[in-house]
C-alpha positions, -999 to 999 in steps of 0.1 A, spaced: 536 -889 -98 563 -907 -83 592 -894 -62 616 -899 -92 594 -881 -115 591 -853 -96 628 -850 -91 630 -853 -130 605 -823 -133 623 -797 -109 652 -784 -133 626 -783 -160 604 -762 -136 633 -741 -129 646 -736 -163 610 -724 -176 605 -703 -144 638 -685 -153 630 -682 -186 596 -667 -178 613 -646 -154 639 -634 -184 612 -629 -207 593 -602 -181 630 -584 -178 633 -580 -221 593 -568 -217 603 -541 -194 635 -533 -211 613 -529 -244 594 -500 -222 626 -480 -216 624 -468 -251 637 -438 -271 608 -430 -298 626 -436 -334 612 -443 -367 612 -472 -381 631 -486 -349 632 -474 -317 662 -471 -292 654 -492 -260 672 -512 -236 660 -549 -251 697 -555 -261 712 -548 -228 689 -572 -213 692 -600 -244 729 -595 -238 728 -603 -199 702 -629 -202 726 -650 -225 756 -639 -205 742 -648 -170 720 -674 -179 737 -695 -208 727 -696 -241 698 -724 -241 682 -699 -210 689 -670 -227 676 -676 -261 644 -699 -242 638 -664 -225 636 -645 -259 613 -671 -275 590 -667 -244 591 -631 -250 585 -633 -288 554 -656 -283 541 -637 -254 543 -607 -281 529 -625 -308 499 -636 -286 490 -598 -280 507 -595 -245 518 -557 -249 556 -568 -243 573 -551 -273 584 -512 -274 560 -489 -263 537 -517 -251 527 -532 -283 519 -569 -290 501 -590 -315 510 -612 -346 512 -578 -365 541 -567 -349 560 -595 -361 553 -585 -398 565 -550 -391 595 -534 -396 612 -544 -364 602 -581 -365 639 -589 -378 656 -574 -347 632 -592 -325 647 -623 -343 679 -615 -337 677 -611 -304 674 -653 -303 710 -653 -318 723 -628 -302 714 -644 -268 728 -677 -275 758 -658 -286 763 -639 -254 755 -672 -236 791 -685 -250 811 -657 -232 827 -676 -207 853 -662 -179 879 -642 -194 876 -604 -198 889 -604 -233 867 -632 -245 838 -617 -226 841 -584 -242 844 -599 -278 817 -623 -277 793 -595 -263 802 -576 -291 798 -599 -315 763 -611 -299 752 -576 -301 762 -571 -335 743 -600 -346 708 -583 -339 719 -563 -368 720 -588 -397 681 -599 -396 674 -565 -382 685 -548 -409 676 -569 -439 639 -576 -428 638 -537 -425 653 -533 -460 621 -547 -474 600 -515 -461 628 -486 -468 653 -500 -489 690 -513 -482 707 -480 -479 678 -464 -455 679 -497 -435 714 -497 -429 713 -459 -419 680 -462 -395 686 -496 -382 722 -499 -380 745 -466 -380 721 -447 -358 724 -474 -333 760 -475 -329 767 -453 -302 741 -469 -281 752 -501 -292 788 -495 -279 774 -479 -245 750 -508 -241 777 -536 -246 800 -519 -223 772 -518 -198 766 -555 -201 805 -565 -204 809 -543 -165 779 -558 -153 790 -592 -161 822 -584 -148 811 -572 -117 786 -597 -109 812 -628 -117 832 -608 -91 809 -608 -65 
């Protein structure tokens, strides 16, 4: 490898190292779980929002995709230490896929407080679209809306506010 090739490889190495670290943060946040059926309440969406908002759209989405790939390979990274291909076919699979879009959108948060708040709220809510749609295939649409969205509204508001406060504090520091 020439010196020029080595220099070109460093940004990619840095990017994927940060994405791997982000996937580890996401895996850890999945283990902070309030067991509910069919969808557990975790700190994952808080982690997803911060990964996107702090790392940018590309890095946030890459971290989530690595996390999903790790889980698909059987690593116990999903809620309650689960993993494997079956987890990507179960009731929570839509939420996992929604994390990718959420991280991407959160990466658009920018600098202004109002914009950050609105983008983080939108990024958080977008998780529920594929989540509830996928879940409805298991429990029906009405029950999916209740068990996969309505029950999560208070926690969603709190985690969005925490992400916003964290982002504002880190940007000021």
